[in-house]
N, C-alpha and C positions, 0 to 999 in steps of 0.2 A: 634573468640577467646572467650573462655568461662572459667570463674573462678568458683571454688566451694567454698562456704562459709557455715560454720556450725553455729549453734546457733539459735537465736530467729527468724531469717528470712530465708526463703528458696530462691532458685534461681528464683522462679516464683514470689517472692515478697509477698507471702501470709504470713501475720503475724499470730501468734498463735491465737490472739483474733480479727484479722481482722482490726487492726488499723495500722497507719503509725508510724514511729519513731518520737521522739521529734525533731531530727535533720531535718528530711524532713519537718515536720510541720513548723518549724522555717524558712526554706528556702522558702516555699510556701507563708508565710506571710511577707517575706522580712525583718525578724528580724535578721539583720546581726550580731549584738552583741551577740545574743543568739546562733547563728550558730557558731561563733568563740568559745564561751565558751563550747558549747556542743562538738565540735570537739576536744577540748583540754581535757575535763574531761571524755568523753565517745567516744574515738577514734574508738571503734569497730563499731559504727553506720556508719562510713564513708564507710565501706565495706559491708553494708547490702543492699540487693536488695529489691526494692519495685516496683511491676508491671514491671518487666524486666528492671528496671533502678536503677543505683546507684545514690547517692546524687549528684555526680559531673555531671551526665547527666541532672538531673533536674535543677540544678543551672545554667547551661549554657544556658537555655532557657530564663532566667530572667534578662540578662544583669547585672550581679552582680559586685561588686567591685573585683578587681583583687586579693586582699588579701584573699578573701573567696575562690576563685578558687585555689589559691596557697596552702592554708591549706588542701583542699580536695585532691589536686594533690599529696601531699607528701605521701599519702598512696599507691601511685603507680597505681592509677586507670585510668590514662590518656590513657592507651592502651585498656581499656575495651569497648566492643561493647554492645549497648543496644539491646532490642528485635527487633528493626528495622535495625540492623546492622550499627548503627551510633556510631562513636567515639565521645567523648566530643568535639573535634575540629569541626567535621561535624555540630554538634548541635549549637555550638557557632557562626559559620559563617551563618547558616540558620536563626538564630534569631538575627543577627546584633549585636553581642556582641562587646564591645569596643576593640580597638587594643591591649591594654595591656593583656587582657584575651587571645586573639588569639595568640599573641606572646609567652605568657607563655606556652600554650598548644603545640605550634609548637616546641619550644625549648626543652620541657620536653620529647617529643616523636617525633623526626624527621621522623620516619618511617610512621607516620600518613599521610604524604603528598602523599603517594602512595596507601593508603588504601581506598577502594571503599565502598560507602554505598549501600543500597538496590537498588538504581536506577543506580548504576554503576559510580557514580561521586566521584572523589577524592576531598579533601578540596581545592586543587588547581583549579579543575574544577568549584567548587561552587563559588570561589572567582571571577573567570573570568566571570561567569554568572551574577554576581552582577555589573559588570562594565557597563552593558547595562540598568541598573535601571533608571527609569524616574527621580528619585530624585538625584540631583547633589551631595548631601551629602553622599548618599549611594555609588555613583560612586567613590568619593574621598576615602572613607573608603576602598572600594574594591581594589583600586590602591595601597593603603598603605599595605594592606594584601598581595597582590601579590609580592610587592617589598620585603617584609620581608621573604616570602616563598622562593623567589629566593636567598636571602641571606643565609637562612638556607640550601638550596640545595647545595650552593657553599661551604658549610663547615663552615659558619659563626657561627652556633650554637655550633659546637664542639670547635671552636677556643675560643669562649666566655667561655665555661666551662673550657677549658684548662687554660685560663687566670685567671679564678677564683681560680682554684686549685693552680696555681703558686703563686698568691697573698696570698692565705691562707698559703701556705708553708712558704713564706718569713715572714709573720706576726707571724705565729706560732713559727717559729725558732727564730725570734727576741725576742719574749716574753720569751721563754725558756732560752735564752742565759743570761738573767739577774737573773735567779733563781739559787739556790744552786746547787752544782755539784750533778749529779744523777737524778735530778727531770726532766730533759729533756726526759728521757726514760719512764716516767710514762704513756705517751700517744703514745707508740711505734706503736700502730696499725695505728693511723692517720699518723704518720711520715713515716712509711714504705710504706703505701699506696701511698703517694705522691711521695716519693723518687723513688719508682719503676717505676713510669710513667715518671718522669722528672729528671733523674739522673744528667744531665748537669746543670739544674737550681739549684738543691740541692747543687752540688759542688760549683757553683758560689756564692750562698748565704752563704754557710758555710765558704768559703774562705774570703768573704767580712766581715763576722761577726768576724772571727778570727783576721783579720787585724785591724778592728776597736777596738776590745777588747785590742789588744796589744798596740795600739797607745793611748789608754785611751780616745778615743772620738768616737762618734756615727756618722759614715759617712752617714747612711741612715736615720737619724732623719728627721722627717717631711714628709717622703715619705711612711713610713710603720706604720700602726696602731699597737700598742702594746697591745691592749685589744681585743683579738679575742675569741669569744665563741667557746667552743669545741663541736659544734653541727654539722650539715651537711654543705656541701659546699654551698647549696642554701641559707643558712642564711647570707652568705657574701653579698647578694643583699641588705641587710639592712644597710651595713656599707659604709663608705666613700671609694672611690677608692684610688689608689696609688697617685693621684694628690692632695689628701686632699679635693677634691670638694665634696659638698653635692649632693644628687641625682638630685635635680631640676637644679643645675648648669650645669649638663651634658645634659640637654634637651634644646629644643628651648623655647624661651620666647617672647611673644608679650605683650607690655604694651600699653593700649589704654586709652588716657586721654580724657574724655568727658568734653568739655568746655576748650579746649586747647588754645583758643585765649584770655582767661581771665587773670586777675591779679594773681589769686592764682596759676594757672598753670605756669605762667612765673616766679613768684617770689619764689615759693616753690617746686612745683612738679618736673619741669624739672631740677632745680639745685640739688635737692636731688638725682634724677636719675643719674645726672652727677657725683656726689660724689661716687655713687655705681660703676659706669662705670670706673672711674679713679682708684678706689680701687680694681678693678678686682673682684667685687662681683656679676657681671652679667654674665649670660651664654655667650658663644662665639656667639651663634645664637640668638641675641636679636634685635628686632626692636621695635620702639616706634611710635605709630600712634596717631595723634591728630584728634579729631572729634568735630566740632563746626559749628555754623551757618555762620560765616564769610567766605567771598569768598577769599580763599588763595590758592596758589600753595605750593608745598613742599618747594621751595626756599623762598617764602614769609614767611612761618612759621619760617624757619631757620634764616632769616634776623631779624625777630622780637625777636627771642629768644637770639640771640648772645649777644646783649648789656647787658642783665641780667646775662648771663653766664660769661661774661668777668669780672663781678664784684666779682666773686668767686676767690679762690686761685689757680685755675687750669690753666695750660699752654694753650696757644691758640691752639697749635697743638692737644692737647687732646680734647679741645672743638670742633674743626673742625671735628675730627674723630667721636666724639659723635653725632654731628649734621647730619653726613652722615646717621645715623641710624634713623633719625627722619623724619616722613612722615605726610601727612595731607589729610583729606577728609572732604568735606563740606556736611552738611545735611540741609534740610529746617527747621528742628526742631531737638531737642535732641532725639525725638522719631521717627524720619524718618526711617521707616523700610527698605525702598528701598535703601536709601543711606547707611544704616548700612550693608545691605546685600552686596552691591557693595564693600564696604571697607573690609568686612570679606572675600570676594573672593580673594582680593589682599593679605590679611593676610595669607590665606590658601596656596596660591601659594608660598609665602615666606617660610612657615612652611615645605612644601613638598620639597623645594629646600635646606633646611638646612642640616647640616651634620648629624643630628639625627632626621630625619623627623618623626620617629615613636613616639616621645614624644614631645609635644608642649603645653606649658601652656600659659594661658592668665590672665593678671591682668588688670582690669578696674579701673580707678580712676575718681570718680565723683567730678570734680571741678566746680560744678553747684549748683544753688539754690535748696533747698529741694522741691519746688513746681513742679520741672520737674524731680525729681527722678523717679516717677512712669513711665512716658512715656519712659525714657531712659532704665529703667529696663525691661520693656516689650519688647522693640526692641532687647535688648541683649539676653533675654531669647528665643526669636523667631529665631534669625538668628546669634547670636554672641557667643554662648557657645563653649568652646574648645571641639573638638571631641576626642582627644586622650591625654588628660592631665587635670589638674585642671583649674577651673575658679574661680577667687576671685574678689570681688567687694569692693573697698575702698570708704567709704561714709564719706563725710565731714559734720561737724556741720554747722548750727544748726539742731538738731534733733527735730523739732517742736517748738511751742511757749508755750505749756502747755500739760497736760496729754491727753486731747482730740485730739489735733492736732498730737501729737506723735503717738497715737494709729492708727489714719488714715494712717500716713506714714508707721508705722510698718506693718500694715495689707497689704498695697500695696507691700512692699518689700517681705514680707513672702509668698505672693501668687506666686512669681516668683523664690525666692531663699531660700535655707535652711540657718540656722544660720552659718554653716561651710563655706558658700560662703561669708558671710558679715564681713567686717572689718571696724567698725565704729571708725574713727580715732579721737583721742583727743591728740594733739601734746604734751600736758603737761605730758602724760604718757610715752613719749619718752625722756624726759629730764634726764640727767645723774643722778642728785640727787634724782629724783623720782624713777628711776629704782634701785638706790642704797639702797632704804629704806628696801627692803626685806633682802638684804645681811646684812645690819647693824643690823636689828632687830633680825634675826634668826641665825646669825653666831657668835654673841658676847654674851657670857654668862651674862655679867654684864648688858647689855642693856635690856634684857627681864625682869630681876629682878626689874628694876625700872619702867617698862612700864605699870603702872596701877594706880588705884585711890588712893592707899596707898602713893605713892610718888609724883604724878603729881598734881600740883595746877590748871593749865589751859593749853589749847592749843590755839595758835593764828596763823592762816594762812593768810598771807598778799600778796596782789597783788597791785602794784602801777605803774602807767604810767605817765611820765612828759608831755604828749601831749594830746590834745583833740580828737575830731572826725576827724579833718583835711579833710573835704570834704566828709566824709562817714556818716554824720549825718542822712541822709535820711534812710539809712539801720539801723544804731544804734538806732534811735528813735523808731523803731518797736520792738526792743528787750530789750534794757537797760542793765545796768551793771550786774544785777542779772542773767539774761539768758545768757549773753555773757561770764561771767567769773565764777560766784559763782556756778551755778547749774551744770556746767560741769567740768571745769578745777580744781577749788579748792575742790569741793566735791570728785572728783576722787582721788586727793592727800590725802584728809582726810581718805578715806576708806583704802588706803594702809598704812597710818600712824597708824590706830587704829584697823585693822582687827585682828582676831585670826590667829594662824599659819595655813597655808594651808597644805593639805596632802603632796603636792609636789610643789616645786618652779620651777624646770626645768624638762625637759623631756616631753613625750607625755601627762602625766597627769597634768602638770603644768598649762596649759591654763585654764582648767576647774576648778581646785581646787582653784586657786587664785581668779578667778571671783566668785566662790561659796562663798568664805570667804568675799569678798567685799559686796556681796548681803546681807549676814547675818548682817553686820554692818548697812547697809541702812535700813533693816527691823527693827532695834532697835531704829531708829530715829523717833520721832513723827513729824507730819507736823509743819511747822513754822507759827507762828502767827505774826500779826502786832506789838505786844508788844515785839517781839524778834528781831526787826530790827530798824536801824536808816538809813534814806535815805538822800542823798545830791545831789546837782546839781551845777556844777561850773558856776560862773558868765560869761555870754557871750556865753553860750552853744547854745542858739537859734540864734546866729549871723551866724551860719553855713547856707549858702544859700540852702543847700539840705534839711533842716528841714522846712517843710511846716506849721506845727502846732507850732506857736510861743508861745502858752500857754501850751506847753507840760509839763507833770509832770514826764517824764522819768528820773529815777535816773542815775547819772554818778558816784555815790559813794554809797556804801552800807556796813554796818557792821551788821552782823547777828549772833545771839547767838543760838547755838544748844546743844543738849544733846544726849548721847548714853545710852540707858537704858539696859545695860547688866552688868554682874558681874565685868568685868574689868574696865568699865568707868563710872558706875553709880555715879552721883553727880559731875563729872568733867566738868566744863564749857568749851565750845569750841566756839571760835570766828572765823568767816571768814570775811575778810575785803578786799574790792577791790575798786579802784577808778581811774578815769582819770584826767589828767591835775593837777597832784600832784607835790610834790617837787623833786621826784627822780624816777628812774626806779628800781624796786625791786620786787622780789617774794621770799618769805621765809616761812619756818615753824619754829615756836618758841614754845618750850615746857618749861614752867616755873615750877620748882619743889617746893615743900612745904618748909617751914622754917626748917632749921636744929634744932632739939630739943634742947632747953635750950641754944642755941648759944648766944643770946643777954645777958643772965645772965653771961655766962662763960667769955665773952670778954668785958663786960661793954660797949657795943656799938651795934648799929643796924647792924646785919650781913646780907649782901645781899643774895638773893635767887640764887641758881644755875639755869642756863638756858642752854638748848641745842638749838642751832640755826643752821638750815640747809638752806643755801642760794641756791636757784635754778637759779637765774639770778640777775645781769648781769654776775657775775663771780662765778662759783660753789665753795662753801666752806662749811665746817662744823666746828663749834667751840662750846666748852663748857665753859660757864662763871663760873669760879671756884674761890674760895676765897683762898688767900695766905697771908702770913705775909707782912705787910708794910715794905719796905726796911728801914734799919737803926735801930734806937733804939726803935721804937714803936712796940707793939704787936697787934695792931688793924688789923683785917682782911681787906684786900683790894681786889677788884675783878679784876681778869685777865682772860686769856683764854687759853685753850688747843685747838689748832686749826689745821686744815688741809685745805690748799688752793690747789685745784685740779690743777690749771694751773701751779703752781710752783713745785708741788710734782710729777706730772705724765706726764707733757708735756714740751718739750724743744722748745726754740726759739718761732716760731709763730704757733706751733702745737696747735690744739684745739680738744676738745672732739667732736665726731660726732654730727651733728645737729639732733634735735629731729625727724624731718621728714625723714631724711636719715635712722636713726635707725629703725623707724617704718616701712618704706617701705621694708627694709630687713627682718623684722619680717613677713611681709605679704608673701614675697617670700618663707620664711622658713616654713610657715604655723603655726606660733606661734601667738596665739590669746590672750595671757595673757594681753598684753598692749593695747587691744582694748575693747571697751565697748559692753557688751552683752545686749540683748533685755530686760531681766528682771532687769538689773541694771538701764537702762534708765527709764523704767516704774516706778520703785520705786522712783527714784530721782525726777521725775515729780510729783509723789504723795506727796512728801515732800514739794515741792516748789509751786505747783499750787494754793493751797488755799491763800497763801500770795500774789502771783501775781494778782489773780483775785480781792482780797480785795483792793490792791493798785490802780488798774485800775477802778474798779466799784465805789470806794469811792472817787476817785480823790485825793488821799493822796498827799500833797505837800511836796517836798523835801526841806531840809535846804540848803540855798545857801552858797557857800564857794569860796574863792578867788583862782584864778588859781595860780599854783606854791606853794600852801600851803600844809600842811599835811592833809587837808580835813576839814570838819566842826569842829568847836571848841567843839561842843557837843559830838564828837566821843570819846574823851579821857575819859570823865565822863561815857559814855555808856559802854565802854570797861572795865573800872575799876569796875563799879557797877556789870556788868554781869559776869565778869571773876574772880575778885579778884586779878588781875595782879598788882604787885607792881614794879614800875620803880625805878631803881638806877640812879639818876641824875648825879652821879659822874663818871660813867663808860664811857670810850672812847675806842672803838675798833680800833686797829692799823692794817691796812690791808697791808701786804707786797705784792708787785707786782713783776713780772718777771724781770723788769728792775732794781730791787733793791731799788726802792723808797718805802717810807712808807707813807700811807695816813691815817691820824687819822680822824675818824668821829663818831658821836654819833650813837651807834648801839643798844641802849637800848630802842629806840622808836619803837612803833608798828604801 
C-alpha cells in the first residue's frame, strides 16, 4: 500500500536540505509535549515520509503514550506500510508497545490483523510468537494482545464504534433539543450521517425526547451528556460513558497498601477505601492487597480490619462485601522483591480475569515510615508497575526532618518514579474548608477586593489539640510540633489562603497551575529565625514512657511569625500557632481586617474590627464578625456575625462531609494532583524552616512550660499581639447553632 505525498518531503524521505522534520526530531528525543504541539500546529508533518517511514512508524518503536499515537493515527496513517512492509501495528508488537497502543491501532484498522509483513507474519502471528518469550511479563502482554485481537475479529471493534456513534447521536440530539427552533439543522451533516446508519436508534431517541419535552421533564437526565463537541466520533473516547462513569472507573483497579498491618492503614486507609466502595466510587473490578512483614492470612487481615470498619457508619453487609475484596501477602521486608513479585503475579491473574482485563490500574499507598520508602519503591519499580494502566504512589508524611534529609528522600523516589507517579498526601488539603478556599476567593467579587495589604491587618492560623502524645511520645519527640503541624499542614493552608489566582482551578491544567501559584508564595517567604517564634512544652510531657530523653527540649507548642514579601501581602503579619494538650480541639483560619476609618470618632466608642473566621475542625463553618447597632435605644456598634454552618446548611440528620482521606484517595484515582504536595513545594518549605529547626536543636533552646488544658504559654498572647497587631474584642461571644437546635455560646475571639 503506497501513498503519494507532495511538498517538502518525498516518498523516499529525502528532505530538501537533508534534515528531518521538527515532528520526527521531537519523537526521537521523546519530547511528547512538543510532539503534541507540532501535530496540532503543523499537521502536514504527520504525513511526511522520512527514510521510508511516517512519524507513526517511528513512534511505534519507542513505546509512546497512547495519546501520541492517537493524534498521529487521526491522519489516517494506520494503514500505511513502511519500506519493510510493516504496518504501525506490526512495529508496535515487535517493539513491545503497551496494550493501549496496540488496541488503538487494531481498532482503527481491523484489516491489519490479516496484513503480512516482509517475513510473512500477520500481527496475530507476531503476538503468538511472543507467548513463548522467556520473560513472563512479555508472555502476559502477548496473551492480552491475542485476546483483544480475537475480540476485534469477532466484530467487537465494529460494535464499539457503533456504540460510540449511537451515544454521540443521543447526546447530540439531546443538546440540540434544548436550543431554539431551527438550530438543530445547523449540523445536518453529522445528523444525517448517524441517522442513515442507525434509523431505529434515531427514531427511538427522537420519540423519547419528544415525550420528555411534552411532559416537561427530562427522562434521560443523568444518562446522557449534554455537552458534546462537534468533532469526530473518536473524540467521544475522552467523554464519560452513558453510565456517567469516568474512564478509570470502567477499568480494573488494584490498591496495594504497603504497611497494611499498621495503625495508619487500619484507622485511615482501609476506612477511606470503604467509604469509596460504599459510595460506588470504585470500579467493579477492584481488589485491595495488603503487604507487610506480619505473618497473616487473608482471613487474619479481614478479622483485624473489621473492628475498625465497624466503627464507621457503614452497614455490616457492606463491610463484609468490602472485606471480600481485601487480600494479604507477607514480605520479609518492605523491599522484599521476591515477595512483591509473588504478590504481583496474583494481582496480574486477577487483572486478567476481570471484565475489562485490557485496562488495569494500580495505586500503591505507603503506610510506612519514610526510612523504608526507598526499598519499597525499588521493589515496586522492579516488579510491581502496572503493565496496561497507570501506576500511582501515595506517600505519607513526614517527608524528612529537614532540607538535607528531604533531599535524600526525594532523590531516592525520583530515581524510580516521575512526579506524575507521586502523590504526597497531606490530609489537611482534603478538608472541606481548605478545598473551599479557592471557590470562596475566586468566585466572589467582594472577597478578592478585600484580600490584600490595604484591608487586612493580620492572618492567624491556629491548630489546637486537647490531648498530649498518648503513648506516641517516642515518635513525636523526634519531630516536635513544628515538623508535625506547622511546616506541612498549616503552611499548606497558608499558601492556598494567600496565593495569587492560578491560571486554572479545575480541569487538566488545574493541578499544575494551583501548585505553581503555591510555590510562588513560598518563594516570597524568608527563612524563619529564632526571634520569630515562641516555643512551649506542656507540663508532664516527659512522663510518657516512650520518651527516653527526659531532658528533651522538643516543643509541643509553637507560635511563629512569618511575612510574605510580595505586592499583595507586604507588611501584613502572619501567625501560625499549634499546640498539644490545650483547652480545646480546633483548627481555624482567622483574618482580622483593619479599623474602619474614623469609626471611633463617628460613634464615640471603640468599634471592633471585622474578622473572617474559617473553621476547619471540629465542625466546618465560616463566619464574618460584623458590627451592627446595639438592640434598643443605643446607637453603639456591637459585634455579631454573618455565619454559615456547613452541617446545618448542607447536610441532613447524621450526614457528614466526606472525610479528608476519602476525598484525597478519590483525587488520586482521578489523577488530580492539585491537593497533593509537589517536590518543589516541599523543598522550599524546608528551606524556610530548616534554619530555625537547626538553631533550636544546636543551641538547646528551652521551651516555656504551660499547664495541660490551658490555652498554652501565657507569653503567647503578648507574642501574638506584638507580632501581629491583633486586637481582641473581649465582649464578643459566638453562638454556634447545632443540628439538634441547641445553641452553644463560647468565646470565639481568642486565638
